[in-house]
C-alpha positions as CSV (number, residue, x, y, z in Angstrom):
1,R,40.7,-29.7,14.2
2,E,44.4,-29.3,14.7
3,T,45.2,-27.7,18.1
4,C,47.5,-25.1,16.4
5,K,44.8,-24.0,14.0
6,M,43.1,-20.9,15.2
7,V,39.7,-20.0,13.5
8,L,38.5,-16.4,13.9
9,G,34.9,-15.4,13.7
10,R,33.1,-12.0,13.6
11,R,29.7,-11.0,14.9
12,W,27.7,-7.9,15.5
13,V,26.8,-7.3,19.1
14,L,23.9,-5.1,20.2
15,K,25.4,-3.1,23.1
16,N,22.3,-1.6,24.5
17,H,18.5,-1.4,23.9
18,F,17.6,0.9,21.1
19,D,16.4,4.4,22.0
20,G,14.3,5.7,19.1
21,L,15.7,5.1,15.6
22,P,18.6,2.5,15.7
23,K,22.0,4.0,15.4
24,E,25.4,2.6,14.3
25,S,26.7,3.3,17.8
26,D,24.2,0.8,19.2
27,F,26.4,-2.0,17.6
28,E,29.9,-3.3,18.1
29,L,31.7,-5.5,15.6
30,V,33.5,-8.3,17.6
31,E,36.2,-10.5,16.3
32,E,37.1,-13.6,18.4
33,E,38.7,-17.0,18.3
34,L,36.1,-19.7,17.9
35,P,36.0,-22.5,20.5
36,A,36.9,-26.1,19.6
37,L,34.0,-28.0,18.2
38,Q,32.0,-30.2,20.5
39,E,29.8,-33.1,19.6
40,N,26.9,-32.1,17.3
41,Q,28.4,-28.7,16.6
42,F,29.6,-27.2,13.3
43,I,31.4,-24.1,12.0
44,F,29.5,-22.1,9.5
45,R,30.3,-19.1,7.3
46,S,27.5,-16.8,6.2
47,H,27.0,-15.7,2.6
48,Y,23.8,-13.6,3.0
49,I,22.4,-12.1,6.2
50,S,18.8,-10.9,6.6
51,V,17.9,-7.6,8.2
52,D,14.2,-7.3,9.1
53,P,12.0,-4.8,11.0
54,Y,10.9,-7.4,13.5
55,Q,14.5,-7.4,14.9
56,R,13.8,-4.0,16.4
57,P,10.9,-4.8,18.7
58,Y,12.1,-8.4,19.5
59,T,15.4,-7.2,21.0
60,A,13.4,-5.0,23.5
61,R,12.5,-8.3,25.3
62,M,16.2,-9.3,25.5
63,T,19.1,-8.3,27.7
64,P,22.1,-6.7,25.9
65,P,24.9,-7.1,25.2
66,L,23.9,-9.9,22.8
67,T,24.6,-11.1,19.3
68,M,22.2,-9.2,17.1
69,I,19.4,-11.6,16.1
70,G,18.6,-12.6,12.6
71,S,18.9,-15.3,9.9
72,S,21.5,-16.2,7.3
73,I,22.3,-18.4,4.4
74,A,25.6,-20.2,5.3
75,T,27.9,-23.0,4.3
76,I,29.1,-25.5,6.9
77,E,33.0,-25.4,6.9
78,E,33.6,-28.1,9.5
79,S,31.3,-30.4,11.3
80,N,30.9,-32.8,14.2
81,H,27.3,-33.5,13.4
82,P,26.3,-36.4,11.0
83,G,23.1,-34.6,9.9
84,Y,25.0,-31.4,8.9
85,P,28.1,-32.5,6.8
86,A,30.8,-30.1,5.8
87,G,30.0,-28.3,2.5
88,S,26.2,-28.2,3.2
89,D,24.4,-25.0,2.6
90,I,22.0,-24.1,5.4
91,I,19.5,-21.5,6.6
92,L,20.0,-20.7,10.3
93,Y,19.0,-18.2,12.9
94,A,22.3,-17.6,14.6
95,G,22.2,-13.8,14.2
96,W,24.4,-11.3,12.5
97,V,27.4,-13.7,12.4
98,E,30.0,-13.9,9.6
99,R,31.6,-17.1,10.9
100,G,30.6,-19.0,14.0
101,V,29.8,-22.2,15.8
102,A,26.3,-23.6,16.0
103,S,24.3,-26.7,16.9
104,P,20.9,-27.9,15.9
105,D,20.3,-28.8,19.5
106,V,20.1,-25.1,20.4
107,H,17.5,-23.2,18.3
108,G,14.6,-20.7,18.4
109,A,10.9,-20.6,17.5
110,L,11.6,-21.3,13.8
111,G,13.4,-24.5,14.5
112,P,16.9,-25.9,14.0
113,P,19.1,-25.0,10.9
114,Q,17.6,-26.3,7.7
115,I,19.6,-27.8,4.8
116,V,18.8,-25.5,1.8
117,P,16.0,-27.0,-0.2
118,K,16.3,-27.5,-3.9
119,L,14.3,-24.7,-5.6
120,G,15.6,-24.8,-9.1
121,N,17.3,-21.6,-10.4
122,I,16.1,-19.4,-7.7
123,S,18.8,-17.3,-6.0
124,K,19.8,-18.6,-2.5
125,S,19.3,-15.1,-1.2
126,H,15.5,-15.5,-1.8
127,L,15.6,-18.2,1.0
128,L,15.8,-15.2,3.3
129,G,13.0,-13.4,1.5
130,A,10.3,-14.5,-0.9
131,C,11.1,-18.2,-0.3
132,G,11.8,-17.8,3.4
133,M,10.3,-16.2,6.5
134,P,9.0,-13.1,4.7
135,G,7.5,-15.2,1.9
136,N,5.7,-17.4,4.4
137,T,4.6,-14.3,6.4
138,A,2.9,-13.0,3.2
139,Y,1.5,-16.4,2.2
140,F,0.0,-17.6,5.4
141,G,-0.8,-14.2,6.9
142,L,-2.9,-13.3,3.9
143,L,-4.4,-16.6,2.9
144,E,-5.1,-18.0,6.3
145,I,-6.3,-14.9,8.1
146,C,-7.8,-12.7,5.4
147,Q,-8.9,-15.6,3.2
148,P,-9.4,-13.3,0.2
149,Q,-12.0,-14.2,-2.4
150,A,-11.9,-13.3,-6.1
151,G,-13.5,-9.9,-6.7
152,E,-12.7,-8.6,-3.2
153,T,-10.6,-5.5,-2.5
154,V,-7.4,-5.9,-0.6
155,V,-5.3,-3.0,0.9
156,V,-1.7,-3.5,1.9
157,S,0.3,-1.0,3.9
158,G,4.1,-1.1,3.8
159,A,3.4,-2.4,0.3
160,A,6.9,-2.0,-1.1
161,G,8.6,-4.0,1.6
162,A,9.7,-7.6,1.7
163,V,6.3,-8.9,2.9
164,G,3.9,-6.3,1.5
165,S,5.1,-6.5,-2.1
166,L,4.4,-10.3,-2.0
167,V,1.0,-10.0,-0.3
168,G,-0.2,-7.7,-3.1
169,Q,0.9,-10.2,-5.8
170,I,-0.6,-13.2,-4.0
171,A,-3.9,-11.2,-3.7
172,K,-3.8,-10.5,-7.5
173,I,-3.2,-14.3,-8.2
174,K,-6.4,-14.9,-6.1
175,G,-8.4,-12.5,-8.3
176,C,-8.6,-9.5,-6.0
177,K,-8.3,-5.7,-6.6
178,V,-5.2,-4.6,-4.7
179,I,-4.4,-1.1,-3.3
180,G,-0.9,-0.5,-1.9
181,Y,0.6,2.3,0.2
182,A,4.4,3.1,0.1
183,G,6.6,6.0,0.9
184,T,8.0,7.2,-2.4
185,D,6.6,7.8,-5.9
186,E,9.3,5.4,-7.3
187,K,8.1,2.6,-5.0
188,C,4.5,3.3,-6.1
189,A,5.5,3.1,-9.7
190,W,7.2,-0.3,-9.0
191,L,4.1,-1.6,-7.3
192,K,2.0,-0.7,-10.4
193,G,4.5,-2.6,-12.4
194,L,3.9,-5.6,-10.2
195,G,0.2,-5.5,-11.0
196,F,-1.2,-3.5,-8.1
197,D,-4.3,-1.8,-9.3
198,F,-3.6,1.4,-7.2
199,A,-0.5,2.5,-5.4
200,F,-0.4,5.7,-3.3
201,N,2.5,7.6,-1.7
202,Y,1.2,7.9,1.9
203,K,3.4,11.0,2.4
204,K,1.5,12.9,-0.3
205,C,-2.1,11.8,0.2
206,E,-4.9,11.4,2.7
207,V,-5.6,7.7,2.9
208,A,-9.3,8.2,3.5
209,D,-9.6,10.3,0.3
210,T,-7.7,7.8,-1.8
211,L,-9.9,4.9,-0.7
212,K,-13.0,6.8,-1.7
213,T,-11.6,6.8,-5.2
214,A,-9.8,3.4,-5.4
215,A,-12.3,1.4,-3.3
216,P,-15.7,3.1,-3.7
217,A,-17.4,-0.2,-2.7
218,G,-15.3,-0.5,0.4
219,V,-12.3,-2.6,1.5
220,D,-12.7,-6.3,2.3
221,C,-9.2,-7.3,3.5
222,Y,-6.4,-5.3,5.0
223,F,-2.9,-6.6,5.4
224,D,-1.3,-4.2,8.0
225,N,2.5,-3.8,8.2
226,V,2.4,-0.3,9.6
227,G,-0.2,0.4,12.3
228,G,-1.0,3.9,13.5
229,E,-3.3,6.4,11.8
230,M,-3.0,4.7,8.4
231,S,-4.6,1.6,9.8
232,A,-7.4,3.6,11.5
233,A,-8.2,5.2,8.1
234,V,-8.2,1.9,6.2
235,M,-10.4,0.2,8.8
236,A,-12.9,3.1,8.6
237,A,-13.3,2.3,4.9
238,M,-13.8,-1.5,5.4
239,N,-17.0,-3.4,4.7
240,T,-19.0,-5.3,7.2
241,R,-17.1,-8.4,8.4
242,G,-13.9,-7.3,6.7
243,R,-10.8,-9.1,7.8
244,V,-7.6,-7.5,9.0
245,S,-4.3,-9.4,9.2
246,V,-1.9,-7.6,11.6
247,C,1.6,-8.4,10.6
248,G,3.6,-5.5,11.9
249,A,3.4,-2.0,13.4
250,I,6.6,-0.4,12.0
251,S,5.2,3.1,12.5
252,H,5.5,2.5,16.3
253,Y,8.8,0.5,16.5
254,N,10.9,3.6,17.2
255,D,8.5,5.4,19.5
256,V,10.2,6.7,22.6
257,G,8.5,6.2,26.0
258,G,6.0,3.6,24.9
259,Y,3.8,3.3,21.8
260,S,2.2,6.6,20.8
261,K,-1.6,6.9,21.0
262,T,-3.6,6.7,17.8
263,T,-7.3,6.7,16.9
264,D,-9.2,4.0,18.7
265,V,-10.3,1.4,16.2
266,L,-12.4,-0.7,18.6
267,P,-15.7,1.0,17.7
268,L,-15.0,0.2,14.1
269,C,-14.4,-3.5,15.0
270,V,-17.7,-3.6,16.8
271,F,-20.0,-1.8,14.4
272,K,-18.4,-3.2,11.2
273,E,-18.0,-6.6,12.8
274,L,-14.4,-6.7,11.7
275,K,-12.1,-9.6,12.3
276,V,-8.7,-8.3,13.4
277,E,-6.0,-10.9,14.1
278,G,-2.3,-10.5,14.8
279,F,0.1,-13.3,14.1
280,L,3.7,-14.5,14.3
281,V,4.7,-16.6,11.3
282,G,6.1,-19.4,13.5
283,R,2.4,-20.5,14.0
284,W,2.7,-22.3,10.7
285,I,6.1,-24.0,11.3
286,A,4.5,-27.4,10.6
287,R,3.5,-26.2,7.1
288,W,6.7,-24.3,6.4
289,M,7.6,-26.0,3.2
290,E,4.1,-25.6,1.8
291,G,4.5,-21.9,1.7
292,I,8.1,-22.1,0.4
293,T,7.1,-24.4,-2.4
294,A,4.1,-22.3,-3.4
295,M,6.2,-19.1,-3.4
296,A,8.9,-20.8,-5.4
297,G,6.4,-22.0,-7.9
298,W,4.9,-18.6,-8.5
299,I,8.3,-17.1,-8.9
300,G,9.2,-19.8,-11.4
301,T,6.1,-19.0,-13.5
302,G,6.6,-15.3,-13.2
303,E,3.3,-14.7,-11.4
304,V,5.4,-13.3,-8.4
305,K,8.2,-10.9,-9.2
306,V,10.9,-10.3,-6.5
307,Q,13.1,-7.4,-5.9
308,E,16.0,-7.2,-3.4
309,T,18.0,-4.4,-2.0
310,I,21.4,-5.9,-1.6
311,I,24.0,-4.2,0.6
312,D,27.6,-5.5,0.2
313,G,29.9,-6.2,3.1
314,F,29.4,-7.6,6.6
315,E,30.7,-4.3,8.0
316,N,27.6,-2.6,6.6
317,T,25.0,-4.8,8.3
318,P,23.9,-2.1,10.8
319,E,23.6,0.5,8.0
320,A,21.3,-1.9,6.1
321,F,19.2,-2.5,9.2
322,I,18.8,1.2,9.9
323,G,17.8,1.8,6.3
324,L,14.7,-0.4,6.9
325,F,13.3,2.4,9.0
326,T,14.2,5.3,6.7
327,G,12.8,3.7,3.5
328,K,16.1,2.7,1.9
329,N,14.8,-0.7,0.7
330,T,12.6,-1.7,-2.1
331,G,11.6,-5.3,-1.5
332,K,13.8,-7.5,0.7
333,M,16.9,-6.0,2.3
334,V,19.8,-8.4,2.4
335,V,23.5,-8.1,3.3
336,K,25.9,-10.0,1.0
337,L,29.1,-11.1,2.5
């Protein structure tokens, strides 16, 4: 790079730990000159940035100020790494960064940047959603932990989100009856359009009552994105040796002063002999492309339908993130730069 050429980058910094619901004042947009490239480094420019609920609890373990965590689809603009030539499109976990410097030698649990795989006519933004981490979360979290069998009943909480909407469709592919819970009538109508057998607005119903109607023979599998009292109600309706895949607990993420107390489900686990297993999707990193390929195949045949909520503008990334906790998204929330 010419010594006189100055390259500016922008990134969103988390200034402090969240206190309750995330606020725009928790973030600061920083513009800075990028350092000269060292060996094995490259400059990238993001086109899509992923905002996800997990980013809220994960940052609680970190020490602000820090570049807000997350993944993006980016193009390499300049490179000193032979394996990542300029012009390549990549998926990387560099955070909420518009333009920055990265190296595959420094990476997190989901590995170094990946060259974007060839997935036919599927939008690149789906590599942050149905053909990316959320897709694999749905694929492995349901199939490996719940192991649904044809004819069984599967319940999904947070069913209109990036993961839940895929879980329900995979369960239908496997021949299950699927019941979903979401936060608006519009989202429930969308879920019915995806093939969910039942979809209930949890703000307008008693979960226990709806399950008496929708699952009179009991629930076999529960994919939990929410936690809290909804999960206690679903687990009370489960059959003996039912399986629960615990993916998230978004109902608790913004609790102040520690997680709030909810109904104790351990007696249900004992007397119903339930299998309840939490997971982080990085467990299946060695099988990552298996999930991506399967999801892309189902999208290609139309068996899985995908919806995104796309927010335009890097400046609006915090707004998109906050919207995850107030129900602004249907399907995957993505920021387009």
